[in-house]
C-alpha positions in Angstrom: 54.3 29.1 -66.2 55.9 32.0 -64.5 55.9 33.0 -60.8 52.7 35.0 -61.3 51.0 31.9 -62.6 50.8 33.1 -66.2 52.1 31.3 -69.3 52.5 34.6 -71.1 55.8 36.3 -70.4 54.6 39.5 -72.1 51.6 39.7 -69.9 53.8 39.3 -66.8 56.0 42.1 -68.1 53.0 44.3 -68.4 51.8 43.5 -64.9 55.3 44.2 -63.5 55.3 47.5 -65.4 51.9 48.6 -64.0 53.1 47.7 -60.5 56.2 49.8 -61.0 54.1 52.8 -62.2 51.8 52.5 -59.2 54.9 52.9 -56.9 55.8 56.3 -58.3 55.5 59.0 -55.7 53.5 61.8 -57.5 54.5 65.4 -56.6 51.8 67.4 -58.3 54.3 68.9 -60.8 52.8 67.8 -64.1 56.1 67.9 -66.0 58.1 65.9 -63.4 55.2 63.4 -62.8 54.7 62.8 -66.5 58.5 62.4 -67.0 58.6 59.8 -64.2 55.5 58.0 -65.4 56.5 57.9 -69.0 60.1 56.8 -68.2 58.6 53.9 -66.2 56.1 53.2 -69.0 59.0 53.1 -71.5 60.7 50.5 -69.3 57.7 48.2 -69.8 58.0 48.7 -73.6 61.7 48.0 -73.4 61.2 44.8 -71.5 58.6 43.6 -74.0 60.8 44.6 -77.0 63.7 42.7 -75.5 61.6 39.6 -75.2 60.4 40.0 -78.8 63.9 40.7 -80.2 65.2 37.6 -78.4 62.3 35.2 -79.0 60.2 36.6 -81.8 59.9 35.0 -85.3 58.3 37.7 -87.4 60.9 39.9 -89.1 58.8 43.1 -89.0 58.0 42.7 -85.3 61.6 41.8 -84.4 62.8 44.8 -86.3 60.2 47.0 -84.6 61.3 45.7 -81.2 65.0 46.4 -82.0 64.1 50.0 -83.0 62.1 50.3 -79.8 65.1 49.2 -77.8 67.1 52.1 -79.2 64.5 55.0 -79.4 62.7 54.3 -76.1 65.9 53.9 -74.1 67.1 57.3 -75.4 63.7 58.9 -74.5 63.7 57.1 -71.1 67.1 58.5 -70.3 66.1 62.0 -71.2 62.9 61.8 -69.2 64.8 60.5 -66.2 67.4 63.2 -66.4 64.6 65.8 -66.6 62.8 64.4 -63.6 66.1 64.2 -61.6 66.9 67.8 -62.3 63.5 69.1 -61.1 63.0 70.1 -57.5 60.5 67.9 -55.9 57.7 70.4 -55.6 54.7 69.4 -53.5 51.3 70.2 -54.9 47.9 68.8 -55.7 48.4 65.4 -57.3 44.7 64.9 -58.3 45.4 66.2 -61.9 48.7 64.4 -62.3 47.1 61.1 -61.0 44.8 61.3 -63.9 47.7 60.4 -66.1 47.6 56.9 -64.5 44.1 56.2 -65.6 44.9 55.0 -69.2 47.3 52.3 -67.8 44.8 51.1 -65.2 42.0 51.0 -67.9 44.3 49.0 -70.3 45.1 46.4 -67.6 41.4 46.0 -66.8 40.6 45.3 -70.5 43.4 42.8 -71.1 42.7 39.3 -72.2 44.7 37.3 -69.7 44.1 34.0 -71.6 45.6 35.3 -74.8 46.4 32.7 -77.4 49.4 32.7 -79.7 53.1 32.9 -79.3 55.6 35.6 -78.6 54.9 37.5 -81.8 51.2 37.6 -81.3 51.6 38.5 -77.6 54.0 41.3 -78.5 51.8 42.8 -81.2 48.7 42.7 -79.1 50.1 43.9 -75.8 52.5 46.5 -77.4 49.5 47.9 -79.3 47.6 48.3 -76.0 50.7 49.6 -74.2 51.2 52.2 -76.9 47.5 53.3 -76.6 47.9 53.8 -72.9 51.1 55.8 -73.5 49.3 57.9 -76.1 46.4 58.5 -73.7 48.8 59.3 -70.9 50.6 61.9 -73.0 47.3 63.4 -74.1 46.2 63.7 -70.4 49.5 65.5 -69.7 49.4 68.0 -72.5 46.8 70.5 -71.0 48.9 70.6 -67.8 52.3 70.8 -69.5 54.6 73.7 -68.5 58.0 72.5 -69.8 58.3 73.1 -73.6 60.9 70.3 -73.7 58.7 67.7 -72.1 55.6 68.9 -73.9 57.5 68.4 -77.3 58.6 64.9 -76.1 55.0 64.1 -75.3 53.8 65.1 -78.7 56.6 63.1 -80.3 55.5 60.1 -78.3 51.9 60.5 -79.4 52.9 60.8 -83.0 55.4 57.9 -83.1 53.3 55.5 -81.0 50.2 56.1 -83.1 52.2 55.1 -86.2 53.6 52.0 -84.5 50.2 51.1 -83.0 48.7 51.2 -86.5 51.5 48.8 -87.8 50.8 46.5 -84.9 47.1 46.5 -85.4 47.5 45.9 -89.2 49.8 42.9 -88.3 47.2 41.6 -85.9 44.5 41.8 -88.6 46.7 39.8 -91.0 47.6 37.2 -88.3 44.4 36.6 -86.4 44.4 33.8 -83.8 
């Protein structure tokens, strides 16, 4: 058991990530707020991918985790650089706060008594994590002003939809 009382390290990492996202000070600038939220969201994926790469047994999932460690770290760095370069505008945060809704919804739907080992936890929780990232990016798109960040959001949607499908297929084949 971990400090949070869970016996599922991936679940603990997801909860830690949600807590980190809730601490982000929203500015009302949709590009900056999305960049900060997605950079933090990627940190959660990186933490879970590291755990899978170190402890997972399934070759496809371990390879996916290793790829995630590279691609999402690069994206996270770009998102953080963008956010740091933006002046901290003050504006109405009601629309940018809507980008948090997918993560909150995902956490409410999680099975906290999930069965299985590291591979199953990774596939299940990363699929949910990707869906919340897709939904967050889709919530951002109508507000987007920066062509660079809008293009990154679309790339995130496309890539995470493909990975989510692979994870869901794996879960179908490896039901608990």
